KEKE-3310 file (N, C-alpha, C; in steps of 0.2 Angstrom, whole numbers, plus 5000, padded with zeros to 4 digits):
npx = (5004:5010:5019:5011:5007:5018:5024:5015:5018:5030:5038:5042:5041:5034:5044:5057:5056:5054:5066:5075:5071:5072:5086:5092:5087:5093:5107:5106:5102:5112:5123:5118:5118:5131:5137:5131:5136:5130:5126:5129:5131:5125:5117:5116:5103:5095:5099:5094:5080:5079:5081:5070:5060:5064:5063:5049:5044:5049:5042:5029:5030:5032:5019:5011:5015:5013:4999:4995:4999:4991:4978:4973:4979:4969:4961:4970:4975:4964:4961:4972:4968:4963:4973:4973:4963:4969:4980:4974:4971:4983:4992:4988:4992:5006:5010:5005:4992:4975:4962:4958:4942:4937:4947:4945:4932:4934:4942:4934:4925:4933:4933:4920:4920:4929:4921:4911:4920:4924:4912:4910:4921:4924:4931:4944:4949:4961:4970:4964:4966:4980:4983:4976:4984:4996:4992:4990:5003:5009:5004:5009:5022:5023:5019:5029:5040:5036:5040:5054:5056:5056:5068:5079:5088:5079:5084:5094:5088:5080:5090:5096:5085:5081:5092:5093:5081:5082:5093:5086:5077:5087:5093:5082:5081:5093:5093:5082:5086:5083:5091:5094:5100:5090:5085:5092:5090:5085:5074:5077:5067:5061:5072:5073:5060:5062:5072:5066:5056:5064:5071:5063:5050:5054:5067:5066:5053:5051:5060:5054:5042:5045:5051:5041:5034:5039:5031:5018:5006:5007:4994:4989:4998:4995)
npy = (4994:5006:5008:5012:5025:5032:5032:5040:5052:5055:5066:5062:5055:5039:5030:5035:5035:5021:5016:5022:5017:5003:5003:5008:4999:4987:4989:4990:4976:4969:4972:4967:4953:4950:4953:4943:4932:4924:4911:4914:4909:4902:4891:4895:4893:4895:4908:4914:4912:4920:4933:4934:4935:4947:4956:4955:4960:4973:4979:4977:4986:4998:4999:4999:5011:5020:5019:5025:5038:5042:5040:5037:5033:5025:5019:5012:5002:4996:4989:4981:4970:4961:4953:4941:4933:4932:4924:4912:4906:4906:4898:4884:4881:4883:4875:4863:4857:4854:4866:4876:4877:4886:4896:4902:4907:4916:4925:4929:4937:4948:4952:4956:4967:4975:4978:4986:4997:5001:5007:5017:5025:5030:5040:5037:5028:5024:5023:5012:5002:5001:4997:4985:4978:4978:4971:4958:4955:4955:4944:4934:4935:4932:4918:4913:4915:4908:4895:4896:4900:4889:4883:4891:4904:4918:4931:4931:4928:4939:4949:4946:4947:4961:4968:4963:4969:4983:4984:4981:4992:5002:5000:5002:5016:5021:5019:5027:5039:5044:5046:5060:5077:5082:5070:5067:5076:5078:5082:5086:5080:5071:5062:5057:5051:5041:5033:5028:5021:5012:5005:5000:4997:4990:4983:4976:4971:4965:4954:4947:4944:4934:4925:4920:4912:4899:4892:4896:4897:4906:4911:4913:4923:4933)
npz = (5000:5004:4994:4983:4987:4990:4977:4971:4978:4973:4961:4949:4932:4927:4921:4924:4938:4941:4936:4945:4957:4955:4953:4965:4974:4969:4972:4986:4989:4983:4991:5003:5000:4997:5009:5017:5011:5001:4989:4973:4960:4946:4933:4915:4911:4922:4925:4914:4916:4927:4921:4912:4922:4929:4918:4917:4929:4929:4919:4924:4936:4929:4922:4933:4941:4931:4929:4941:4939:4929:4934:4950:4967:4974:4964:4956:4965:4969:4956:4956:4963:4955:4952:4959:4952:4940:4944:4948:4936:4930:4938:4938:4925:4925:4935:4932:4937:4942:4940:4955:4961:4971:4972:4959:4961:4971:4964:4953:4961:4963:4950:4948:4956:4949:4938:4943:4947:4935:4930:4939:4938:4925:4919:4922:4912:4905:4915:4922:4913:4912:4925:4925:4916:4923:4935:4929:4925:4937:4943:4934:4937:4950:4950:4942:4951:4962:4959:4959:4972:4980:4978:4977:4986:4992:4993:4984:4972:4971:4969:4957:4948:4950:4946:4932:4928:4929:4920:4908:4907:4906:4894:4886:4888:4884:4870:4867:4870:4883:4894:4898:4903:4912:4917:4927:4936:4952:4965:4983:4991:4983:4982:4995:4996:4986:4991:5002:4996:4988:4998:5010:5004:4992:4992:5004:5004:4992:4993:5004:4999:4990:4998:5007:4998:4999:5007:5005:4992:4976:4973:4986:4990:4981)
capx = (5000:5014:5022:5007:5006:5025:5024:5011:5021:5036:5036:5045:5036:5034:5050:5063:5054:5055:5073:5079:5068:5076:5093:5094:5086:5098:5113:5105:5101:5119:5127:5116:5120:5139:5139:5128:5140:5126:5128:5127:5133:5119:5117:5114:5096:5092:5100:5089:5074:5079:5081:5063:5056:5066:5059:5042:5043:5051:5036:5024:5031:5031:5012:5008:5016:5009:4992:4994:5000:4985:4972:4975:4981:4964:4958:4975:4976:4958:4961:4977:4965:4961:4979:4971:4959:4974:4984:4970:4971:4990:4995:4987:4995:5013:5011:5001:4987:4968:4960:4954:4936:4936:4951:4942:4926:4937:4945:4928:4922:4937:4931:4914:4922:4932:4915:4909:4925:4923:4906:4910:4927:4925:4936:4951:4949:4968:4973:4962:4969:4987:4982:4975:4990:5000:4989:4992:5011:5011:5002:5013:5029:5022:5019:5036:5044:5034:5044:5061:5057:5057:5074:5084:5087:5075:5088:5098:5083:5078:5096:5097:5079:5081:5098:5091:5075:5085:5097:5081:5075:5093:5094:5077:5082:5099:5091:5077:5088:5080:5096:5096:5102:5084:5083:5096:5089:5080:5074:5079:5061:5061:5077:5070:5055:5065:5076:5061:5053:5068:5073:5058:5045:5056:5072:5064:5046:5053:5063:5050:5036:5047:5053:5035:5031:5042:5026:5011:5005:5006:4987:4988:5001:4991)
capy = (5000:5012:5008:5016:5031:5035:5033:5046:5058:5057:5070:5059:5050:5032:5027:5037:5033:5014:5015:5024:5013:4997:5004:5009:4993:4983:4991:4987:4969:4966:4973:4962:4946:4950:4953:4937:4927:4919:4908:4918:4906:4898:4889:4899:4892:4898:4915:4917:4913:4927:4938:4935:4937:4954:4960:4956:4964:4980:4981:4977:4992:5004:5000:5001:5018:5024:5019:5030:5045:5044:5039:5039:5027:5020:5015:5007:4997:4992:4985:4976:4964:4956:4948:4934:4930:4930:4919:4906:4903:4904:4893:4877:4880:4882:4869:4857:4854:4856:4873:4875:4881:4892:4901:4905:4910:4922:4929:4932:4942:4954:4955:4960:4974:4978:4981:4992:5002:5004:5011:5023:5029:5029:5045:5034:5022:5022:5021:5006:4997:5000:4993:4978:4975:4977:4965:4952:4954:4953:4937:4930:4936:4928:4911:4911:4915:4903:4889:4897:4901:4883:4880:4896:4909:4923:4937:4930:4928:4946:4953:4945:4950:4968:4970:4962:4973:4989:4984:4982:4999:5006:4999:5006:5023:5023:5019:5032:5046:5045:5048:5067:5080:5082:5064:5066:5082:5075:5086:5082:5077:5065:5057:5054:5046:5036:5029:5024:5016:5007:5001:4996:4995:4986:4978:4971:4968:4960:4947:4944:4941:4928:4920:4917:4907:4893:4889:4897:4898:4912:4914:4916:4929:4938)
capz = (5000:5004:4987:4978:4990:4989:4970:4970:4981:4969:4955:4943:4928:4928:4918:4928:4945:4941:4935:4951:4962:4955:4954:4972:4977:4967:4976:4993:4989:4981:4997:5008:4997:4998:5017:5020:5007:4998:4983:4967:4954:4943:4926:4911:4910:4928:4925:4909:4919:4932:4917:4910:4928:4930:4913:4918:4935:4927:4915:4929:4939:4924:4921:4940:4942:4925:4931:4947:4937:4925:4938:4957:4970:4976:4958:4954:4970:4968:4950:4957:4966:4950:4951:4962:4947:4935:4947:4948:4930:4928:4943:4936:4919:4926:4940:4929:4941:4941:4943:4961:4960:4976:4970:4954:4963:4974:4958:4950:4965:4961:4943:4949:4959:4943:4933:4947:4947:4928:4929:4944:4937:4918:4917:4923:4908:4903:4922:4924:4908:4914:4931:4923:4913:4929:4939:4925:4925:4944:4944:4930:4940:4956:4948:4940:4957:4966:4957:4961:4979:4983:4976:4978:4991:4990:4992:4977:4966:4970:4967:4949:4945:4950:4941:4925:4927:4928:4914:4903:4907:4904:4887:4882:4889:4880:4863:4865:4872:4889:4899:4897:4909:4916:4920:4933:4941:4957:4971:4989:4993:4979:4984:5001:4995:4982:4995:5006:4991:4986:5003:5013:4999:4987:4993:5009:5002:4987:4996:5009:4996:4987:5003:5009:4994:5001:5011:5003:4985:4973:4974:4992:4991:4978)
cpx = (5004:5018:5018:5007:5013:5026:5020:5014:5027:5034:5038:5040:5038:5041:5056:5062:5056:5063:5077:5077:5072:5083:5096:5093:5091:5104:5112:5105:5108:5123:5125:5118:5127:5141:5137:5132:5135:5129:5125:5128:5127:5120:5114:5106:5093:5093:5095:5082:5073:5078:5074:5059:5058:5063:5052:5040:5044:5045:5030:5024:5030:5023:5009:5009:5013:5002:4990:4995:4994:4978:4973:4977:4975:4961:4964:4976:4970:4958:4966:4974:4963:4967:4977:4967:4964:4978:4980:4970:4978:4993:4994:4991:5003:5014:5008:4997:4980:4967:4956:4948:4935:4941:4948:4936:4929:4939:4939:4925:4926:4935:4924:4915:4925:4926:4912:4913:4924:4917:4907:4916:4929:4930:4943:4952:4956:4972:4971:4965:4976:4987:4981:4981:4995:4998:4991:4999:5013:5009:5007:5020:5028:5022:5026:5041:5042:5038:5051:5062:5058:5064:5080:5083:5084:5079:5092:5094:5081:5084:5096:5091:5079:5086:5096:5085:5078:5089:5092:5079:5081:5094:5089:5078:5088:5097:5086:5079:5085:5085:5099:5098:5096:5083:5087:5095:5083:5080:5075:5073:5060:5066:5075:5065:5057:5068:5071:5058:5057:5070:5068:5053:5047:5061:5069:5057:5047:5055:5058:5044:5038:5048:5047:5032:5035:5036:5019:5011:5005:4999:4986:4992:4998:4985)
cpy = (5006:5013:5013:5024:5035:5037:5039:5053:5060:5060:5067:5055:5043:5028:5029:5034:5025:5012:5017:5019:5006:4997:5004:5002:4987:4983:4988:4980:4966:4967:4968:4955:4945:4949:4946:4931:4922:4917:4912:4915:4901:4896:4895:4899:4896:4906:4918:4917:4919:4933:4939:4938:4945:4958:4961:4960:4972:4983:4982:4984:4998:5005:5002:5008:5023:5024:5024:5037:5047:5043:5042:5032:5022:5016:5010:5001:4992:4987:4980:4970:4959:4951:4941:4930:4927:4924:4912:4903:4901:4899:4886:4876:4879:4876:4863:4853:4857:4863:4872:4880:4887:4897:4905:4909:4917:4927:4932:4937:4948:4957:4958:4967:4978:4982:4987:4998:5005:5009:5017:5027:5028:5034:5042:5028:5020:5020:5014:5000:4996:4996:4986:4974:4973:4971:4958:4950:4952:4946:4932:4930:4931:4920:4909:4910:4910:4896:4890:4898:4895:4880:4885:4901:4915:4930:4937:4931:4936:4950:4952:4948:4958:4971:4969:4967:4980:4990:4985:4989:5004:5006:5003:5014:5025:5024:5025:5039:5048:5048:5056:5071:5081:5076:5063:5072:5079:5080:5082:5078:5070:5060:5054:5049:5040:5031:5025:5019:5010:5002:4996:4993:4991:4981:4973:4967:4963:4953:4944:4941:4935:4923:4916:4911:4900:4889:4890:4898:4905:4915:4917:4922:4935:4941)
cpz = (5000:4998:4983:4981:4989:4982:4968:4972:4977:4963:4949:4939:4929:4927:4923:4936:4945:4941:4942:4957:4961:4955:4961:4976:4975:4971:4983:4994:4988:4988:5002:5006:4998:5005:5019:5016:5005:4991:4977:4960:4952:4936:4922:4910:4916:4927:4919:4912:4924:4927:4914:4916:4929:4925:4915:4924:4933:4923:4920:4933:4935:4923:4928:4941:4937:4927:4937:4944:4933:4928:4945:4960:4972:4970:4956:4959:4970:4962:4951:4960:4961:4949:4954:4956:4942:4937:4947:4942:4928:4932:4940:4929:4920:4931:4938:4934:4939:4944:4950:4961:4965:4974:4964:4956:4967:4969:4955:4954:4964:4954:4944:4952:4954:4939:4937:4947:4940:4927:4933:4942:4930:4916:4918:4918:4907:4910:4924:4919:4910:4920:4930:4920:4919:4933:4936:4926:4932:4946:4940:4934:4947:4955:4946:4947:4962:4965:4959:4968:4983:4982:4977:4984:4988:4989:4985:4971:4965:4967:4959:4946:4945:4946:4934:4923:4925:4922:4908:4902:4904:4897:4883:4883:4885:4873:4862:4868:4879:4894:4897:4903:4914:4920:4926:4938:4946:4963:4977:4992:4989:4980:4990:5000:4990:4986:4999:5002:4989:4991:5006:5009:4993:4989:4999:5007:4997:4989:5000:5005:4992:4992:5006:5005:4994:5004:5009:4995:4982:4973:4980:4993:4987:4982)
residu = (GLY:PHE:THR:ALA:VAL:ILE:GLY:ALA:LEU:ILE:SER:LEU:GLU:ALA:ILE:PRO:LEU:VAL:TRP:TYR:ARG:MET:GLY:ILE:ALA:SER:ILE:LEU:VAL:VAL:LEU:TYR:VAL:LEU:ILE:ALA:LYS:LYS:LYS:ILE:LYS:PHE:SER:LYS:LYS:VAL:LEU:PHE:GLY:PHE:PHE:ILE:ALA:GLY:PHE:ILE:ILE:ALA:VAL:HIS:TRP:LEU:THR:PHE:PHE:GLY:ALA:ILE:LYS:VAL:SER:ASN:VAL:SER:VAL:THR:LEU:ALA:ILE:MET:SER:THR:GLY:ALA:PHE:PHE:THR:SER:LEU:LEU:GLU:PRO:MET:PHE:TYR:LYS:ARG:LYS:VAL:ILE:TYR:TYR:GLU:LEU:ILE:PHE:GLY:LEU:ILE:ALA:ILE:VAL:GLY:LEU:LEU:ILE:ILE:PHE:GLN:ALA:SER:ALA:GLU:TYR:PHE:TRP:GLY:ILE:ILE:LEU:ALA:LEU:ILE:SER:ALA:PHE:LEU:SER:ALA:LEU:PHE:SER:VAL:ILE:ASN:GLY:GLN:TYR:ALA:LYS:ARG:TYR:ASP:ALA:SER:VAL:ILE:SER:MET:TYR:GLU:LEU:ILE:PHE:GLY:VAL:LEU:CYS:ILE:SER:VAL:PHE:LEU:PHE:PHE:THR:GLY:GLY:PHE:SER:ALA:ASP:PHE:PHE:LYS:ILE:SER:ALA:SER:ASP:TRP:TRP:TYR:LEU:PHE:LEU:LEU:ALA:SER:VAL:CYS:THR:ALA:TYR:ALA:PHE:ILE:ALA:SER:ILE:HIS:VAL:MET:ARG:TRP:ILE:SER:PRO:PHE:THR:VAL:MET)
# end
């Protein structure tokens, strides 16, 4: 919840906001992994999986903060509840199990809520669409990490995914000329909010959300 509120308080647009957030969080998690002396060597196949997950989480956050910027915090977070519905469909596909009907029912309740929000907040159409995309990517990301969480350390998973995510955005910014002088002009208040967002709401929350999937399903997390 604080992630959305802090994102609204930061004056930056979605792309630089996510780039700074993931960049600072990457540094913090790398420092923790090095101090804790975690195992960081993996096969190319596993690293490629981390890269895909990192790309997905980067686009998820871009659409999430984009939704906040074009609508508001309450609408965005309300739409994010549809992530449970998406997870109820994705989890059986990835884990090769049958659909659990009570999960589908709970997910459909969120869809009913979504229809109500569409009617009540039609002026936020593009914010709702961006939040829907973000919710789907969040569900996809959770299902992927649910598989990794049982085999690898959560902090190491987070480190690689954050690094790969910020690299993907950096490549995009480089080829689109996004790294201008204005890109690096950040106010003191924005720096404070960015550090809070990157540390408590990203580095810690990211690791914790992956770690708990050792015991509970991605659907329950969503």
